[in-house]
PAZAPA-4460 file (N, C-alpha, C; in steps of 0.05 Angstrom, whole numbers, plus 32768, in hexadecimal, padded with zeros to 4 digits):
% residues 267
    n_x    n_y    n_z   ca_x   ca_y   ca_z    c_x    c_y    c_z   seq   type   mol
   80D8   801F   80D8   80C9   800E   80C5   80D4   8013   80A9     1      M     A
   80D3   7FFE   8099   80DB   7FFF   807D   80CD   8016   806F     2      T     A
   80DB   8023   805D   80CE   8038   804D   80B6   802D   803E     3      Q     A
   80A0   803C   803D   8088   8032   8030   808D   802E   8012     4      P     A
   807F   801B   8005   8083   8017   7FE9   8075   802C   7FD8     5      P     A
   8083   8034   7FC3   8076   8046   7FAF   8062   8036   7F9F     6      R     A
   8068   801D   7F9A   8057   800C   7F8A   8054   7FF1   7F97     7      T     A
   803A   7FE7   7F98   8034   7FCD   7FA4   8023   7FBE   7F8F     8      A     A
   802F   7FAA   7F82   8023   7F9C   7F6C   8014   7F83   7F76     9      L     A
   7FFA   7F82   7F71   7FEA   7F6A   7F77   7FEE   7F57   7F60    10      F     A
   7FF1   7F3D   7F66   7FF1   7F28   7F52   7FE6   7F0E   7F5D    11      L     A
   7FD8   7EFF   7F4D   7FCC   7EE6   7F57   7FE1   7ED2   7F60    12      P     A
   7FDE   7EC8   7F78   7FF1   7EB3   7F81   7FEE   7E99   7F72    13      A     A
   7FD9   7E97   7F62   7FD4   7E7F   7F52   7FE1   7E81   7F37    14      S     A
   7FEF   7E97   7F30   7FFA   7E9B   7F16   8018   7E9A   7F16    15      N     A
   8024   7E82   7F10   8041   7E80   7F12   8050   7E92   7EFF    16      P     A
   8045   7E98   7EE7   8053   7EA9   7ED4   8054   7EC6   7EDF    17      R     A
   803E   7ECF   7EEB   803E   7EEA   7EF6   8051   7EEC   7F0E    18      A     A
   8053   7ED7   7F1E   8065   7ED7   7F34   8082   7ED8   7F2B    19      I     A
   8089   7EC9   7F16   80A4   7EC9   7F0C   80AB   7EE4   7F00    20      E     A
   8098   7EF0   7EF1   809D   7F0A   7EE5   80A1   7F1F   7EFB    21      K     A
   8093   7F1D   7F11   8094   7F31   7F26   80B0   7F33   7F31    22      A     A
   80C0   7F1E   7F2F   80DB   7F1E   7F39   80EE   7F30   7F29    23      R     A
   80E4   7F38   7F11   80F4   7F49   7F00   80EA   7F66   7EFE    24      T     A
   80D5   7F6C   7F0C   80C8   7F86   7F0A   80D2   7F99   7F1F    25      L     A
   80CD   7FB3   7F1B   80D7   7FC8   7F2C   80C3   7FD1   7F41    26      D     A
   80B0   7FBF   7F48   809D   7FC6   7F5D   80AB   7FC5   7F78    27      A     A
   80A4   7FD7   7F8A   80B0   7FD7   7FA5   80A4   7FC0   7FB6    28      D     A
   808B   7FB9   7FB1   807E   7FA4   7FC0   806E   7F92   7FAD    29      M     A
   806F   7F78   7FB3   805E   7F64   7FA5   804A   7F59   7FB9    30      V     A
   8031   7F59   7FB1   801C   7F4E   7FC2   8010   7F36   7FB4    31      I     A
   8016   7F1E   7FBF   800B   7F06   7FB4   7FEF   7F02   7FBE    32      L     A
   7FDC   7F01   7FAC   7FC0   7F02   7FB3   7FB3   7EE6   7FB5    33      D     A
   7FA7   7EE0   7FCC   7F97   7EC8   7FD0   7F79   7ECD   7FCF    34      L     A
   7F72   7EE7   7FCC   7F56   7EEE   7FCE   7F49   7EF1   7FB2    35      E     A
   7F42   7F09   7FAA   7F32   7F0E   7F93   7F3D   7F03   7F79    36      D     A
   7F58   7F03   7F76   7F64   7EFA   7F5D   7F65   7EDC   7F59    37      A     A
   7F5C   7ECD   7F6D   7F5E   7EB0   7F6C   7F43   7EA3   7F6D    38      V     A
   7F3E   7E91   7F5A   7F24   7E83   7F59   7F20   7E72   7F72    39      A     A
   7F08   7E6E   7F7B   7F03   7E5E   7F94   7F10   7E42   7F94    40      P     A
   7F0F   7E35   7F7D   7F1B   7E1A   7F7C   7F39   7E1A   7F79    41      D     A
   7F45   7E31   7F77   7F62   7E33   7F75   7F6F   7E3E   7F8E    42      A     A
   7F60   7E44   7FA2   7F6B   7E52   7FB9   7F7F   7E41   7FC9    43      K     A
   7F79   7E27   7FCC   7F8C   7E17   7FDB   7FA7   7E15   7FCD    44      A     A
   7FA6   7E11   7FB3   7FC0   7E10   7FA4   7FCE   7E2B   7FA4    45      D     A
   7FBF   7E41   7FA3   7FCA   7E5C   7FA4   7FD8   7E61   7FBE    46      A     A
   7FCC   7E57   7FD3   7FD8   7E5A   7FEE   7FF3   7E4D   7FEF    47      R     A
   7FF4   7E34   7FE6   800E   7E25   7FE6   8022   7E34   7FD4    48      T     A
   8018   7E3D   7FBD   802A   7E4A   7FAA   8035   7E64   7FB5    49      A     A
   8025   7E73   7FC4   802F   7E8C   7FCF   8045   7E88   7FE3    50      S     A
   8043   7E74   7FF4   8058   7E6E   8007   8072   7E66   7FF9    51      V     A
   806F   7E55   7FE4   8086   7E4D   7FD5   8093   7E64   7FC6    52      A     A
   8083   7E76   7FBB   808E   7E8D   7FAD   809D   7EA0   7FBF    53      A     A
   8092   7EA5   7FD7   80A0   7EB6   7FEA   80BA   7EAA   7FF3    54      V     A
   80BA   7E8F   7FF7   80D2   7E82   7FFF   80E8   7E84   7FEA    55      A     A
   80E0   7E84   7FD1   80F4   7E87   7FBB   80FF   7EA4   7FBA    56      Q     A
   80EF   7EB7   7FC3   80F8   7ED3   7FC5   80F1   7EE4   7FAD    57      G     A
   80F1   7EFE   7FB2   80EC   7F12   7F9E   8101   7F28   7F9E    58      F     A
   8119   7F20   7FA2   812F   7F33   7FA3   812C   7F46   7FBB    59      G     A
   812F   7F61   7FB5   812D   7F74   7FCB   8111   7F80   7FCD    60      D     A
   80FE   7F74   7FBF   80E2   7F7E   7FC0   80D5   7F76   7FDA    61      R     A
   80C4   7F87   7FE5   80B4   7F80   7FFB   809E   7F6C   7FF2    62      L     A
   8097   7F59   8003   8084   7F44   7FFA   806E   7F41   800F    63      V     A
   8055   7F41   8006   803E   7F3D   8017   802C   7F28   800B    64      A     A
   801C   7F1C   801C   8007   7F09   8012   7FEC   7F14   801B    65      I     A
   7FD9   7F17   8008   7FBE   7F1F   800F   7FAD   7F06   8014    66      R     A
   7FA3   7F04   802D   7F93   7EED   8035   7F76   7EF2   802E    67      V     A
   7F66   7EDD   802F   7F49   7EE0   802D   7F3E   7EEC   8047    68      N     A
   7F28   7EFA   8045   7F1E   7F0A   805A   7F14   7EFB   8073    69      G     A
   7F11   7F09   8089   7F07   7EFE   80A2   7EEB   7EF2   809D    70      V     A
   7EE7   7EDA   80A6   7ECD   7ECD   80A3   7ECA   7EBC   808A    71      G     A
   7EDE   7EBD   8078   7EDC   7EAC   8060   7EE7   7E90   8066    72      T     A
   7EE1   7E7D   8054   7EE8   7E62   8058   7F07   7E5D   8058    73      A     A
   7F15   7E6E   804A   7F32   7E6A   8047   7F43   7E7B   805A    74      D     A
   7F36   7E8B   806A   7F44   7E9E   807B   7F58   7E91   808E    75      H     A
   7F4F   7E7D   809D   7F60   7E71   80B2   7F78   7E63   80A5    76      A     A
   7F73   7E55   808F   7F89   7E47   8081   7F9D   7E5B   8076    77      A     A
   7F93   7E71   806C   7FA4   7E86   8062   7FB7   7E91   8078    78      D     A
   7FAB   7E97   808F   7FBB   7EA2   80A5   7FD1   7E8E   80AD    79      L     A
   7FCA   7E75   80AE   7FDE   7E61   80B6   7FF4   7E60   80A2    80      K     A
   7FED   7E61   8088   8002   7E60   8073   8014   7E79   8074    81      A     A
   8008   7E90   8077   8018   7EA9   8078   802A   7EA9   8091    82      V     A
   8020   7E9F   80A7   8031   7E9E   80BF   804A   7E8E   80BB    83      A     A
   8048   7E78   80AB   805F   7E67   80A7   806F   7E6F   808E    84      G     A
   8068   7E86   8082   8076   7E8E   806A   808C   7EA3   8070    85      S     A
   809B   7EA9   805B   80B0   7EBE   805E   80A6   7EDA   8055    86      A     A
   808B   7EDC   8051   8080   7EF6   8049   8085   7F0B   805F    87      A     A
   808A   7F24   8056   808F   7F39   806A   8076   7F46   8075    88      G     A
   8060   7F44   8066   8047   7F51   806D   802F   7F3F   8067    89      W     A
   8019   7F43   8075   8000   7F37   806E   7FEC   7F4D   8067    90      V     A
   7FDC   7F49   8052   7FC8   7F5C   804A   7FAC   7F51   8050    91      V     A
   7F9C   7F60   805D   7F81   7F58   8064   7F6C   7F68   8054    92      L     A
   7F5C   7F5B   8044   7F47   7F6A   8035   7F30   7F71   8047    93      P     A
   7F22   7F86   803E   7F09   7F8E   804B   7F0B   7F90   806A    94      K     A
   7F20   7F9D   8072   7F25   7FA1   808F   7F10   7FB5   809A    95      A     A
   7F03   7FAD   80AF   7EEE   7FBE   80BB   7EF0   7FBF   80D9    96      E     A
   7F01   7FB0   80E6   7F02   7FAE   8103   7F1F   7FAD   810C    97      D     A
   7F26   7FBF   811E   7F41   7FC1   8128   7F4A   7FA8   8136    98      A     A
   7F39   7F9C   8146   7F40   7F84   8155   7F45   7F6C   8142    99      D     A
   7F35   7F6A   812D   7F39   7F55   8119   7F54   7F58   810B   100      A     A
   7F5B   7F71   8105   7F75   7F77   80F8   7F8C   7F6F   810A   101      C     A
   7F8A   7F76   8123   7F9F   7F6F   8136   7FA1   7F51   8139   102      A     A
   7F8A   7F43   8138   7F8A   7F26   813B   7F98   7F19   8123   103      A     A
   7F94   7F23   810B   7FA1   7F19   80F3   7FBF   7F1D   80F4   104      V     A
   7FC7   7F35   80FD   7FE4   7F3B   80FF   7FF1   7F29   8114   105      A     A
   7FE2   7F24   812A   7FED   7F12   813E   7FEF   7EF5   8135   106      A     A
   7FDA   7EEC   8127   7FD9   7ED0   811E   7FEE   7ECA   8109   107      A     A
   7FF5   7EDE   80F9   800A   7ED9   80E4   8025   7EE2   80ED   108      T     A
   8027   7EF2   8102   8040   7EFD   810B   804D   7F0E   80F6   109      N     A
   803B   7F1C   80E6   8045   7F2E   80D1   8037   7F49   80D4   110      K     A
   8045   7F5F   80CD   8038   7F79   80CC   8022   7F78   80B7   111      P     A
   800C   7F85   80BD   7FF4   7F83   80AD   7FEE   7F9C   809D   112      L     A
   7FE7   7F99   8083   7FDD   7FAE   8073   7FBF   7FAA   8070   113      L     A
   7FAF   7FBC   807A   7F92   7FBA   807B   7F86   7FC8   8063   114      A     A
   7F76   7FB9   8054   7F68   7FC6   803D   7F4E   7FD2   8046   115      M     A
   7F4C   7FEC   8041   7F34   7FFB   8048   7F22   7FFC   8030   116      I     A
   7F0D   7FEC   802F   7EFD   7FE8   8017   7EDF   7FEC   801B   117      E     A
   7ED7   7FF3   8033   7EBA   7FF5   8039   7EB5   800E   8049   118      T     A
   7E9C   8018   804A   7E96   802F   805C   7E9E   8029   8079   119      P     A
   7E98   8011   8083   7EA0   800A   809E   7EBE   800B   80A2   120      R     A
   7ECD   8002   808D   7EEA   8004   808F   7EF4   8020   8090   121      G     A
   7EE8   8032   8080   7EF0   804E   8081   7EEC   805A   809D   122      V     A
   7ED4   8055   80A8   7ECD   8060   80C2   7EDF   8054   80D8   123      L     A
   7EE8   803B   80D4   7EF9   802E   80E8   7F16   8032   80E3   124      A     A
   7F1D   8040   80CD   7F39   8042   80C5   7F4C   804D   80DB   125      A     A
   7F44   8062   80EA   7F56   806B   80FF   7F5D   8056   8114   126      P     A
   7F49   8046   811C   7F4E   8031   8130   7F5E   801B   8123   127      A     A
   7F59   8014   810A   7F68   7FFF   80FD   7F86   8007   80FA   128      I     A
   7F8B   801F   80F1   7FA7   8028   80EE   7FB6   8028   8108   129      A     A
   7FA8   802C   811E   7FB5   802D   8138   7FB6   8012   8146   130      A     A
   7FAB   7FFD   813A   7FA9   7FE3   8146   7FC5   7FD6   8146   131      A     A
   7FC9   7FC4   8159   7FE3   7FB6   815C   7FE8   7FA6   8143   132      A     A
   8000   7FA9   8138   8008   7F99   8121   8001   7FA4   8106   133      G     A
   7FF2   7FBA   8105   7FEA   7FC6   80EB   8000   7FD9   80E2   134      V     A
   800A   7FD4   80CA   8020   7FE4   80BF   8017   7FF7   80A9   135      A     A
   7FFF   7FF3   809E   7FF6   8005   8089   7FD9   8001   8081   136      G     A
   7FCF   8014   8073   7FB4   8013   8068   7FB6   8014   8049   137      L     A
   7FA6   8004   803C   7FA4   8004   801F   7F88   800C   8017   138      I     A
   7F85   8020   8007   7F6A   8028   7FFE   7F60   8014   7FE9   139      A     A
   7F4A   8007   7FEF   7F3D   7FF5   7FDC   7F28   8004   7FCC   140      G     A
   7F31   8013   7FB9   7F1F   8026   7FAC   7F09   8019   7F9B   141      T     A
   7F0E   8003   7F8F   7EFA   7FF6   7F7E   7EE2   7FED   7F8F   142      N     A
   7EE7   7FDE   7FA5   7ED2   7FD5   7FB6   7EC5   7FED   7FC4   143      D     A
   7ED4   8001   7FCB   7EC9   8018   7FD9   7EB6   8027   7FC7   144      L     A
   7EBD   802A   7FAE   7EAA   8036   7F9B   7E8F   8027   7F9A   145      R     A
   7E91   800C   7F98   7E79   7FFC   7F97   7E69   7FFF   7FB1   146      A     A
   7E76   7FFD   7FC7   7E68   7FFF   7FE1   7E5A   801A   7FE5   147      E     A
   7E66   802F   7FDB   7E5B   804A   7FDE   7E47   8050   7FC8   148      L     A
   7E42   803D   7FB5   7E2F   8041   7F9F   7E37   8058   7F8D   149      C     A
   7E52   805B   7F89   7E5C   8070   7F77   7E5A   8066   7F5B   150      I     A
   7E4E   8074   7F48   7E4D   806B   7F2C   7E69   8066   7F20   151      P     A
   7E6B   8052   7F0F   7E85   804D   7F02   7E90   8065   7EF3   152      P     A
   7E7F   8076   7EE9   7E88   808D   7ED9   7E91   80A4   7EEB   153      S     A
   7E8C   80A3   7F05   7E92   80B9   7F17   7EB0   80BC   7F1A   154      A     A
   7EB9   80D5   7F1D   7ED6   80DA   7F20   7EE0   80D0   7F3C   155      S     A
   7EFA   80CF   7F3E   7F07   80C7   7F57   7F00   80DB   7F6E   156      R     A
   7EF9   80F3   7F67   7EF2   8106   7F7B   7EDB   80FC   7F8D   157      D     A
   7ECB   80EA   7F83   7EB6   80DF   7F93   7EC0   80D0   7FAC   158      S     A
   7ED9   80C7   7FAB   7EE5   80B8   7FC1   7EF6   80CA   7FD3   159      L     A
   7EF7   80E4   7FCE   7F0A   80F5   7FDC   7F08   80F3   7FFA   160      S     A
   7EF0   80F4   8004   7EEC   80F4   8021   7EF7   80DA   802D   161      A     A
   7EF1   80C3   8020   7EFB   80AA   802A   7F19   80A8   8029   162      S     A
   7F25   80B1   8013   7F42   80AF   800F   7F50   80C1   8024   163      L     A
   7F45   80D8   802A   7F51   80EA   803D   7F50   80DE   8059   164      Q     A
   7F39   80D0   805F   7F37   80C2   8079   7F4C   80AC   807C   165      V     A
   7F51   809D   8066   7F65   8088   8066   7F81   8093   806C   166      I     A
   7F88   80A9   805E   7FA2   80B5   8063   7FA4   80C0   807F   167      V     A
   7F8F   80CE   8088   7F90   80D9   80A3   7F93   80C3   80B8   168      L     A
   7F84   80AD   80B4   7F86   8097   80C7   7FA2   808B   80C7   169      A     A
   7FAD   8087   80AF   7FC8   807B   80AE   7FDC   808D   80BB   170      A     A
   7FDB   80A7   80B7   7FEE   80B9   80C3   7FEB   80BA   80E1   171      R     A
   7FD2   80BA   80EA   7FCE   80BB   8107   7FD7   80A1   8115   172      A     A
   7FD6   808B   8106   7FDF   8071   8111   7FFB   806A   810B   173      G     A
   800A   807B   80FE   8026   8076   80F7   8028   805F   80E2   174      G     A
   8015   805D   80D0   8015   8048   80BD   8018   8052   80A0   175      A     A
   801F   8040   808E   8021   8047   8072   8005   804D   8067   176      W     A
   8003   805C   8051   7FEA   8061   8043   7FEF   805B   8025   177      A     A
   7FE2   8046   801B   7FE6   803E   7FFF   7FCC   8042   7FF0   178      I     A
   7FCE   8050   7FDA   7FB7   8057   7FCA   7FAC   803F   7FBB   179      D     A
   7F93   8041   7FB2   7F86   802B   7FA4   7F8F   8028   7F87   180      G     A
   7F85   8013   7F7A   7F8D   800C   7F5F   7F81   801E   7F4A   181      V     A
   7F8D   801E   7F33   7F83   802D   7F1C   7F7C   8018   7F07   182      F     A
   7F63   8017   7EFD   7F5A   8001   7EED   7F60   8003   7ECF   183      N     A
   7F64   801B   7EC5   7F67   801F   7EA8   7F84   8019   7EA0   184      A     A
   7F8A   8000   7E98   7FA5   7FF7   7E94   7FB4   8005   7E7E   185      L     A
   7FA6   8010   7E6A   7FB4   801D   7E54   7FB6   803B   7E57   186      A     A
   7FAC   8046   7E6D   7FAA   8063   7E70   7FC1   806C   7E83   187      D     A
   7FD9   806F   7E77   7FF0   8077   7E87   7FED   8093   7E92   188      A     A
   7FE2   80A5   7E82   7FDE   80C0   7E8B   7FCA   80C2   7EA2   189      A     A
   7FB5   80B2   7EA0   7FA2   80B2   7EB6   7FAD   80A6   7ECF   190      G     A
   7FBE   8092   7ECC   7FCB   8086   7EE3   7FDE   809A   7EF0   191      L     A
   7FED   80A8   7EE0   8000   80BC   7EEA   7FF1   80D2   7EFA   192      D     A
   7FDB   80DB   7EEE   7FCB   80F0   7EFC   7FC0   80E6   7F16   193      A     A
   7FB6   80CD   7F17   7FAB   80C3   7F30   7FC1   80BE   7F44   194      E     A
   7FD8   80B5   7F3C   7FEE   80B2   7F4F   7FF6   80CC   7F5B   195      C     A
   7FF8   80E1   7F4B   8001   80FB   7F55   7FEB   8107   7F67   196      R     A
   7FD2   8102   7F60   7FBD   810B   7F72   7FBE   80FC   7F8D   197      A     A
   7FC4   80E2   7F8C   7FC7   80D2   7FA4   7FDE   80DC   7FB5   198      G     A
   7FF5   80E2   7FA8   800C   80EC   7FB8   8005   8107   7FC4   199      R     A
   7FF6   8117   7FB6   7FEE   8131   7FC1   7FDC   812E   7FD9   200      A     A
   7FCC   8118   7FDA   7FBB   8113   7FF1   7FCC   8109   8009   201      L     A
   7FE4   80FF   8004   7FF4   80F5   8019   7FFA   80D7   8018   202      G     A
   7FF0   80C9   8004   7FF6   80AD   8001   8014   80A8   7FFC   203      F     A
   801E   8092   8007   803A   808B   8003   8040   807D   7FE9   204      D     A
   802C   806F   7FDE   8030   8060   7FC6   8016   8057   7FBA   205      G     A
   8017   8046   7FA6   8000   803E   7F96   7FFF   801F   7F94   206      K     A
   7FE8   8014   7F99   7FE4   7FF7   7F93   7FDE   7FF5   7F75   207      S     A
   7FE8   7FE0   7F69   7FE7   7FDC   7F4C   7FDC   7FC0   7F44   208      L     A
   7FD2   7FBE   7F2C   7FC7   7FA5   7F23   7FD4   7F9B   7F09   209      I     A
   7FE8   7FAA   7EFF   7FF5   7FA1   7EE6   8012   7FAC   7EE6   210      H     A
   8025   7F9C   7EDB   8041   7FA4   7EDB   8045   7FBE   7ECB   211      P     A
   8035   7FC4   7EB7   803A   7FDC   7EA7   8034   7FF6   7EB6   212      N     A
   8029   7FF3   7ECE   8023   800B   7EDF   803A   8012   7EF1   213      Q     A
   804E   8001   7EF4   8062   8005   7F08   8073   801E   7F04   214      I     A
   807D   8021   7EEB   8090   8037   7EE6   8083   8052   7EEB   215      A     A
   806A   8055   7EE2   805C   806F   7EE6   8059   8075   7F03   216      V     A
   8050   8061   7F12   804B   8065   7F2F   8064   806A   7F3F   217      A     A
   807A   805B   7F38   8093   8060   7F45   809D   807C   7F43   218      N     A
   809A   8087   7F2B   80A2   80A3   7F26   8090   80B6   7F35   219      V     A
   8076   80B2   7F34   8063   80C5   7F40   8066   80C6   7F5E   220      A     A
   806C   80AF   7F6A   806E   80AE   7F88   808A   80B1   7F92   221      F     A
   809D   80B5   7F7F   80B9   80BB   7F88   80BE   80D8   7F88   222      G     A
   80D1   80E2   7F98   80D8   80FE   7F98   80E3   8107   7F7D   223      P     A
   80DD   811F   7F75   80E9   812B   7F5D   8105   8134   7F62   224      T     A
   8115   8138   7F4D   8130   8142   7F51   8130   815D   7F5F   225      K     A
   811C   816E   7F59   811B   8188   7F66   8115   8185   7F83   226      E     A
   8103   8173   7F8A   80FC   816E   7FA6   8115   8164   7FB6   227      E     A
   8124   8152   7FA9   813B   8147   7FB7   8150   815C   7FBB   228      V     A
   8155   816C   7FA7   8169   8182   7FA9   8161   8195   7FBF   229      E     A
   8148   819D   7FBF   813E   81B0   7FD3   8140   81A4   7FEF   230      D     A
   8139   818A   7FF2   813A   817E   800D   8157   817C   8017   231      A     A
   8169   8175   8006   8185   8174   800E   8190   818F   8017   232      R     A
   8189   81A3   8007   8192   81BE   800E   8186   81C8   8028   233      A     A
   816C   81C1   802C   815F   81CA   8044   816C   81BD   805D   234      L     A
   8171   81A3   805C   817D   8195   8073   8199   81A1   8079   235      V     A
   81A8   81A6   8064   81C3   81B1   8067   81C2   81CE   8072   236      E     A
   81AE   81DD   806B   81AD   81F9   8073   81A2   81FD   808F   237      A     A
   8193   81EA   8098   8184   81EF   80B2   8198   81F1   80C9   238      F     A
   8194   8206   80D9   81A6   820A   80F0   8197   8208   810A   239      A     A
   817D   8204   8109   816D   8202   8122   815A   8219   8125   240      G     A
   8142   8213   8130   812E   8228   8134   8120   822E   811A   241      G     A
   8112   8245   811A   8105   824E   8101   8118   8260   80F2   242      A     A
   811A   825B   80D8   812C   826B   80C8   8122   826C   80AB   243      E     A
   812F   827E   809C   8127   8282   8080   8138   8270   806E   244      R     A
   812A   8263   805B   8138   8252   8047   812A   8255   802D   245      F     A
   8139   825E   8019   812F   8262   7FFE   8114   8270   7FFE   246      R     A
   8114   8286   800D   80FD   8298   800E   80E4   828C   801B   247      D     A
   80E8   8278   802C   80D2   826D   803C   80DC   8267   8058   248      R     A
   80CA   8266   806B   80D2   8260   8087   80D1   8242   808B   249      M     A
   80E7   8239   8098   80E8   821C   809F   80EF   8219   80BD   250      I     A
   80E8   8201   80C7   80EF   81FA   80E2   80F4   81DC   80E3   251      E     A
   80F6   81D1   80FB   80FD   81B4   80FE   80EA   81A2   80EF   252      A     A
   80D1   81A9   80EE   80BD   8198   80E1   80C4   8195   80C3   253      M     A
   80CD   81AA   80B6   80D3   81A9   809A   80ED   8199   8095   254      H     A
   80FF   8199   80A8   8117   8189   80A6   8110   816B   80A8   255      V     A
   80FD   8165   80BA   80F4   8149   80BC   80E7   8140   80A2   256      A     A
   80D7   8151   8096   80CA   814A   807C   80DF   8146   8067   257      Q     A
   80F4   8157   8066   8109   8155   8052   8118   813B   8056   258      A     A
   811E   8133   806E   812C   811A   8073   811C   8102   806C   259      R     A
   8102   8103   8071   80F0   80EE   8068   80F1   80EB   804A   260      D     A
   80F0   8101   803C   80F1   8100   801E   810B   80F4   8015   261      L     A
   8121   80FC   8021   813C   80F3   8019   813E   80D5   801E   262      L     A
   8131   80CB   8033   8132   80AF   8039   8126   809E   8023   263      A     A
   8113   80AA   8014   8106   809B   7FFE   8117   809B   7FE5   264      R     A
   812C   80AC   7FE3   813C   80AD   7FCC   814C   8092   7FC8   265      V     A
   8154   8086   7FDE   8163   806D   7FDE   8150   8055   7FDE   266      T     A
   8136   805A   7FDA   8122   8045   7FDB   8129   802F   7FC6   267      H     A
***
């Protein structure tokens, strides 16, 4: 499977200027949004625009389209449009049922990124991550905060249990794990801290809502020079079995981790 994105930028499919600018940005993935970012009376035009935008291309960036949720008026039309598009992935909001996720993946013939945004979604996350066609989980932290009745002033620690379930489910299902968005657009230090905390939890990357967040998140979710040097040395030194390397014990598992890290260097 393609290396997971360090950065996944949401942008309204109804905004041609944002779409054009995205073609110049250093985001690993662009997610064209047909759901929350688009007004109800603009959804049909946004759907058409998303297909046209993907056909025009975004260079070497991964491209996904977020459809409206299961049971909404635009869901069926969205699936039909995505199925006929050149998008590489489909994103489903408020995923709560593994069978529904598999059905969306099958209907669009695209790997699916399921947004875990509700308590039901968190509890169903292991089954969703293991469902046919599901390629990753995205933490929908804003909606999840609201659904859990967490006060706006509460720290991110209030979501720790849910975030850990999402990562555990993704790893058990062989899927990507993408962290939720950071709302404070001018707080680069806060974004950096949240990205590094997300990486420490095991997330592969960060979903974003503004271009000025891309550079910070790319660095935070990319390997450091020290990590790259250590991984290369470890792979070269390993002779098989359990052995000592730089005053620590390593075995085949650590070599696999090092190779995974090195694979992201060429991301």
